[in-house]
C-alpha positions in Angstrom: 8.0 51.0 -6.4 4.3 50.4 -5.7 2.5 53.5 -4.4 1.4 53.8 -0.8 -2.2 52.8 -1.5 -1.0 49.6 -3.2 1.2 48.7 -0.2 -1.6 49.4 2.2 -4.0 47.2 0.1 -1.4 44.3 0.0 -0.7 44.6 3.7 -4.4 44.4 4.6 -5.0 41.4 2.3 -2.0 39.6 3.8 -3.3 40.2 7.3 -6.7 39.0 6.3 -5.3 35.9 4.7 -3.2 35.1 7.8 -5.9 35.8 10.3 -8.9 34.9 8.3 -11.2 32.1 9.3 -11.1 28.7 7.7 -14.6 27.7 6.7 -15.8 24.1 7.0 -15.6 21.7 9.9 -12.4 21.1 12.0 -11.5 17.5 11.7 -11.4 15.2 14.7 -10.6 11.5 14.5 -14.0 9.6 14.3 -14.9 7.4 17.2 -14.5 3.7 16.5 -16.1 0.6 18.1 -12.9 -0.4 19.8 -13.5 -3.1 22.4 -12.1 -2.8 26.0 -10.0 -5.9 25.4 -9.4 -8.7 22.9 -11.5 -11.8 23.5 -8.3 -13.9 23.0 -5.4 -13.3 25.4 -7.2 -10.4 27.2 -5.3 -7.6 25.4 -6.2 -4.0 26.2 -6.7 -1.2 23.7 -4.2 1.7 23.1 -3.7 4.8 21.1 -2.8 4.7 17.3 0.8 3.9 16.6 0.9 3.3 12.9 4.2 5.2 12.5 6.0 3.0 15.1 8.9 1.2 13.4 7.9 -2.4 12.6 11.4 -3.8 12.3 12.3 -7.0 10.4 9.4 -9.0 11.8 10.2 -12.1 9.7 13.3 -12.8 11.8 11.1 -14.4 14.5 11.0 -17.4 12.2 14.8 -17.8 12.5 15.3 -18.7 8.8 18.4 -17.2 7.0 17.0 -18.0 3.5 13.8 -16.3 4.3 15.7 -13.3 5.7 17.6 -13.0 2.4 14.5 -13.1 0.3 12.6 -10.6 2.4 15.4 -8.1 2.0 14.6 -7.9 -1.7 11.0 -7.2 -1.4 11.2 -3.5 -0.4 13.4 -2.6 -3.3 12.4 -5.1 -6.0 8.8 -5.9 -5.7 7.0 -4.0 -8.4 3.8 -3.5 -6.4 5.9 -1.8 -3.6 7.7 0.3 -6.2 4.4 1.4 -7.7 3.0 2.3 -4.2 6.2 4.3 -3.5 5.8 6.2 -6.7 2.1 6.9 -5.8 3.3 8.3 -2.5 5.8 10.6 -4.2 3.0 11.8 -6.5 0.8 12.5 -3.5 3.6 14.5 -1.9 4.0 16.5 -5.1 0.3 17.3 -5.1 0.6 18.7 -1.5 3.4 21.0 -2.8 1.2 22.0 -5.7 -1.7 22.9 -3.4 0.6 24.9 -1.1 2.0 27.0 -4.1 -1.5 28.6 -4.4 -0.9 30.4 -1.1 1.8 32.6 -2.7 1.6 35.4 -5.4 2.4 34.6 -9.0 5.1 36.9 -10.4 6.1 37.1 -14.0 8.5 39.1 -16.1 8.1 39.7 -19.8 9.6 42.0 -22.4 9.5 42.5 -26.2 10.3 44.7 -29.1 7.8 45.7 -31.9 8.6 47.2 -35.3 5.6 48.8 -36.9 4.7 51.2 -39.7 2.2 52.0 -42.5 1.6 53.8 -45.8 2.3 57.5 -46.3 -1.3 58.3 -45.4 -1.3 56.2 -42.3 -1.8 57.7 -38.9 0.1 57.4 -35.7 0.5 54.0 -34.0 -0.6 53.6 -30.5 1.3 51.1 -28.4 -0.1 49.8 -25.1 2.1 48.3 -22.4 1.2 47.6 -18.8 -2.1 49.4 -19.2 -0.5 52.6 -20.4 -0.7 53.9 -24.0 1.8 56.1 -25.9 2.4 57.2 -29.5 5.2 55.4 -31.2 5.2 57.0 -34.5 3.1 57.6 -37.7 2.9 59.5 -40.9 3.9 56.4 -42.8 7.2 56.0 -41.1 8.4 52.8 -39.5 9.0 52.8 -35.7 10.3 50.5 -33.0 9.0 50.2 -29.5 10.5 48.3 -26.5 9.0 47.2 -23.3 9.9 45.3 -20.1 7.2 44.6 -17.5 7.1 42.8 -14.2 3.6 41.8 -13.0 2.1 40.0 -10.1 -1.2 38.6 -9.1 -2.4 37.2 -5.8 -5.7 35.8 -4.5 -5.3 35.8 -0.7 -6.8 32.8 1.1 -9.2 34.7 3.2 -11.7 31.9 3.7 -9.2 29.1 4.0 -10.2 27.4 0.7 -6.5 26.9 -0.3 -5.5 25.8 3.2 -8.4 23.3 3.3 -7.2 22.0 0.0 -3.7 21.6 1.4 -5.2 19.8 4.4 -7.0 17.5 2.0 -4.0 16.8 -0.1 -1.9 16.2 3.0 -4.4 13.7 4.3 -4.4 11.9 0.9 -0.6 11.9 1.0 -0.5 10.4 4.4 -3.1 7.8 3.3 -0.8 7.0 0.3 2.1 6.6 2.8 0.0 4.1 4.7 -0.9 2.4 1.4 2.9 2.0 0.8 3.4 0.5 4.1 0.4 -1.8 3.4 1.8 -2.9 0.1 5.2 -3.6 1.6 3.6 -5.6 4.5 1.4 -7.5 2.1 4.3 -8.5 -0.2 6.4 -9.5 2.8 3.6 -11.6 4.2 2.9 -13.2 0.8 6.5 -14.1 0.4 6.7 -15.6 3.9 3.6 -17.7 3.3 4.7 -19.0 -0.1 8.2 -19.7 1.3 6.8 -21.8 4.1 4.4 -23.6 1.7 7.4 -24.4 -0.5 9.4 -25.8 2.4 6.5 -27.8 3.6 6.2 -29.2 0.0 9.9 -30.1 0.1 9.3 -32.2 3.2 6.2 -33.8 1.7 8.2 -34.6 -1.5 10.9 -36.2 0.6 8.3 -38.3 2.4 6.7 -39.5 -0.8 10.0 -40.2 -2.4 10.9 -42.4 0.6 7.4 -43.9 0.4 7.7 -44.7 -3.3 11.0 -46.5 -2.5 9.3 -48.5 0.2 6.3 -49.3 -2.0 8.6 -50.6 -4.7 10.1 -53.0 -2.1 6.6 -54.0 -1.0 5.6 -54.7 -4.6 8.7 -56.9 -5.0 7.7 -58.8 -1.8 4.1 -59.2 -3.0 5.3 -60.4 -6.4 7.7 -62.9 -4.9 5.0 -64.3 -2.6 2.6 -64.6 -5.5 5.3 -66.3 -7.6 5.9 -68.7 -4.7 2.1 -69.5 -4.6 1.7 -68.2 -1.0 -0.2 -65.0 -1.9 -3.0 -64.1 -4.2 -2.6 -62.0 -7.4 -4.7 -59.3 -5.8 -1.8 -58.5 -3.5 0.3 -57.7 -6.5 -2.4 -55.5 -8.0 -3.0 -53.6 -4.8 0.8 -53.0 -4.4 0.9 -51.7 -8.0 -2.1 -49.5 -7.5 -0.7 -48.0 -4.3 2.7 -47.4 -5.9 1.1 -45.6 -9.0 -1.2 -43.5 -6.8 1.8 -42.3 -4.6 3.9 -41.6 -7.7 1.0 -39.4 -9.0 0.8 -37.6 -5.7 4.6 -37.0 -5.9 4.3 -35.5 -9.4 1.5 -33.2 -8.2 3.7 -32.0 -5.3 6.5 -31.2 -7.7 4.1 -29.1 -9.8 3.0 -27.3 -6.7 6.6 -26.6 -5.7 7.3 -25.1 -9.2 4.4 -22.8 -8.9 5.5 -21.6 -5.4 9.0 -21.0 -6.6 7.7 -18.9 -9.5 5.5 -16.9 -7.1 8.5 -16.2 -4.8 10.5 -15.1 -7.9 7.9 -12.5 -8.9 7.5 -11.3 -5.3 11.2 -10.5 -5.2 11.2 -8.8 -8.5 12.8 -11.6 -10.6 11.7 -13.6 -13.6 10.8 -17.2 -12.9 13.4 -18.6 -15.2 16.2 -16.6 -13.5 15.3 -17.8 -9.9 15.8 -21.1 -8.2 15.5 -22.1 -4.6 17.3 -25.4 -3.6 15.2 -28.0 -1.9 15.8 -28.5 1.8 14.1 -31.8 2.9 15.7 -31.4 6.3 14.1 -28.0 7.0 12.3 -27.7 10.3 9.6 -25.2 11.0 10.1 -22.7 13.7 6.8 -21.7 15.3 7.1 -18.3 17.1 5.3 -18.0 20.4 2.8 -15.1 20.6 3.6 -13.2 23.8 0.6 -13.1 26.2 1.2 -9.5 27.0 1.4 -8.0 23.5 -0.5 -4.7 23.6 -3.3 -4.1 21.2 -1.5 -0.8 20.3 0.0 -3.0 17.6 -3.5 -3.2 16.0 -3.3 0.5 15.5 -0.2 0.1 13.4 -2.2 -1.6 10.6 -1.6 0.4 7.4 -5.2 -0.1 6.3 -6.6 1.5 9.4 -4.2 4.4 9.1 -5.1 4.9 5.4 -8.8 4.8 6.1 -8.6 7.4 8.9 -6.5 9.8 6.9 -8.9 9.5 4.0 -11.6 10.6 6.4 -9.4 13.6 7.3 -9.0 14.5 3.6 -12.8 14.1 3.1 -13.4 16.5 6.0 -11.1 19.1 4.5 -12.9 18.9 1.2 -16.1 20.1 2.9 -14.2 23.4 3.7 -13.0 23.7 0.1 -16.6 23.6 -1.2 -18.1 25.8 1.6 -15.6 28.5 0.6 -17.4 28.9 -2.7 -20.2 30.7 -0.9 -17.8 33.6 -0.1 -16.4 36.3 -2.4 -12.9 36.0 -3.9 -10.4 38.8 -3.7 -7.7 39.1 -6.4 -4.9 41.7 -6.3 -2.9 42.6 -9.4 0.0 44.9 -10.1 2.6 45.6 -12.7 5.7 47.8 -13.1 7.9 48.3 -16.2 9.3 50.5 -18.9 8.1 51.2 -22.4 9.7 53.4 -25.1 10.9 53.8 -28.6 14.7 53.9 -27.8 16.4 50.9 -26.4 19.2 53.0 -24.9 16.8 55.1 -22.8 14.3 52.3 -22.1 14.9 52.3 -18.4 14.7 56.1 -18.0 12.2 57.2 -15.3 10.1 59.0 -17.9 9.5 55.6 -19.6 8.2 53.9 -16.5 4.7 52.5 -16.6 2.8 50.9 -13.7 -0.6 49.7 -12.6 -2.3 48.1 -9.7 -5.8 47.0 -8.8 -8.1 44.7 -6.9 -11.0 42.6 -8.0 -13.8 41.2 -5.8 -16.0 38.5 -7.2 -19.0 36.7 -5.8 -21.2 34.1 -7.4 -24.8 35.3 -7.1 -26.6 32.4 -8.8 -25.4 29.1 -10.2 -28.5 26.9 -10.0 -27.6 25.3 -6.7 -24.2 24.1 -7.9 -22.4 25.2 -4.7 -25.0 23.7 -2.4 -24.8 20.4 -4.4 -21.0 20.3 -4.1 -21.1 20.9 -0.4 -23.7 18.2 0.1 -21.6 15.8 -2.0 -18.5 16.6 0.1 -20.4 16.0 3.4 -21.7 12.7 2.0 -18.2 11.8 1.0 -17.0 12.4 4.5 -19.8 10.3 6.0 -18.8 7.5 3.6 -15.1 7.8 4.6 -16.0 7.7 8.3 -18.1 4.5 7.8 -15.3 2.9 5.8 -12.8 3.8 8.6 -15.0 2.2 11.3 -15.7 -0.9 9.1 -11.9 -1.2 8.6 -11.4 -1.2 12.4 -14.1 -3.8 12.9 -12.6 -6.0 10.2 -9.2 -5.6 11.8 -10.5 -6.6 15.2 -12.2 -9.7 13.7 -9.0 -10.6 11.8 -6.8 -10.4 14.9 -9.3 -12.4 17.0 -9.5 -15.1 14.2 -5.7 -15.4 14.1 -5.3 -15.5 17.9 -7.9 -18.2 18.1 -6.3 -20.1 15.2 -2.9 -20.0 16.9 -4.3 -21.4 20.1 -6.3 -24.2 18.4 -3.6 -25.2 15.9 -1.0 -25.6 18.7 -3.4 -28.1 20.4 -4.0 -29.9 17.1 -0.3 -30.1 16.4 0.4 -32.0 19.6 -2.4 -34.5 18.8 -1.2 -35.0 15.2 2.3 -35.5 16.3 1.1 -38.3 18.5 -1.0 -39.7 15.7 2.0 -39.7 13.3 4.1 -41.7 15.8 1.4 -44.2 16.4 0.7 -44.6 12.6 4.4 -45.2 11.8 4.7 -47.8 14.5 1.5 -49.6 13.3 2.7 -49.6 9.7 6.0 -51.2 10.7 4.2 -53.9 12.8 1.7 -54.8 10.0 4.5 -55.0 7.4 6.4 -57.5 9.7 3.2 -59.5 10.2 2.6 -59.7 6.4 6.1 -61.0 5.8 5.3 -63.8 8.3 2.0 -64.5 6.6 -0.1 -63.4 9.5 -2.2 -60.7 7.8 -3.5 -59.9 4.3 -1.8 -57.4 2.1 -4.9 -55.2 2.4 -3.9 -54.5 6.0 -0.4 -53.5 4.9 -1.9 -51.0 2.4 -4.2 -49.6 4.9 -1.5 -49.1 7.5 1.0 -47.6 5.0 -1.6 -45.1 3.7 -2.6 -44.1 7.3 1.1 -43.6 8.2 1.8 -41.5 5.1 -1.3 -39.4 5.6 -0.4 -38.8 9.3 3.1 -37.7 8.4 1.8 -35.3 5.7 -0.9 -34.0 8.0 1.7 -33.2 10.7 3.9 -31.2 8.2 0.8 -29.4 6.9 -0.2 -28.6 10.4 3.2 -27.0 11.1 2.9 -25.0 7.9 -0.6 -23.9 8.9 0.8 -22.7 12.2 3.4 -20.6 10.5 0.9 -19.2 8.0 -1.3 -18.2 10.9 1.7 -16.5 12.6 2.3 -14.6 9.4 -1.4 -13.6 9.2 -1.2 -12.5 12.8 1.8 -10.4 12.1 -0.1 -8.7 9.2 -3.2 -8.4 11.3 -1.2 -6.5 14.0 0.4 -4.2 11.4 3.9 -5.7 11.4 4.7 -8.1 14.3 5.2 -7.9 18.0 9.0 -7.5 18.3 9.2 -3.7 18.2 9.8 -1.7 21.3 7.0 0.3 22.8 
């Protein structure tokens, strides 16, 4: 057993480590330029809530196919898988830093066979800091040893604890990055899915239009053959038909690209994934509740990650400041050494040692000062990035709220425009059959009707994309309980 002086030394060091000060600044969340309310909707600010459960926010769109696809993102999207692995790595680093708080204990043993010529002297064997004579006179001898040793550098100035604090901040930032990667993948999937469905509807529109234009071409050809219409009517009909067919082919290319993107987002190869067309799909536009609290903004993973990186940077200052102070290291060993294996553990063969070392850097050319200055500058940078992230988040939410309001107004107007254009195209086509108008009027009316219908569908998709962007801007929707 260690002697009383060693026990006293260890006890004093432990008390110093537990009660010792932690050098460096104590972290406080930096103040941010949070407005008293959002300009849009009049929302009020609240405390951070980035750990609040977000729920399955995509269910607000009431689309079973989208729900099934979103369920695959968290487990199959490779960016999410990589972010999850990075989070586990950051957690392991926290454990690695924490291990430095405890002593290092080792056990080793060995056997040595030695000898020399007849004129050789005695052999001195050292074990655990104690020397003894194992033999000599030219005879071979064997020595055995078993030693347990320990060393400990008590964290008197808090260098290790600040390191743990920094690692924990980085791990929490990595956790927020994981949430951000998941939310980003979910949002990208929803946006691509809505774009694909909007493309399905446009393809259906153009397919119907191509069929109608082929009939119009037949009518123009018949009227030309009958000598009651000029050849230019046939040429215009052919041109309009070819242009619409080209637009249809371009939409089919767009749909293929969107389907490939959805496959990759759900962790599948493009050739193994297919999503059936649904020309009867109807967009569901979620209504943004007027009373949604701005606490949702504080759930944004990027804000949480930036704030926790600021905390980690603050702790790094303490790690560097601790280098100004001396380091204390305690060592001790206890074991047995002897020439006979059967009597190795006899009390007479016991060997032990203990000691303490105190080290202080007297001069290093300003290295410690430079490292402290760099750590302080790193913290200032992290704080500025945190505040900029909050400002950008506020702008993002304001933009999406304004877009939601304006797009709703535009949708009602485009809906009316599409109805009027459809009616006008029907009336002009009837007038052409009766010979009352030129074919140019028919082309103009048909193009206007098609463009109005496509614009209406695109407007609905834009509203859904804005809703998805607002969900992401608020850190995961507005359906969770608070």
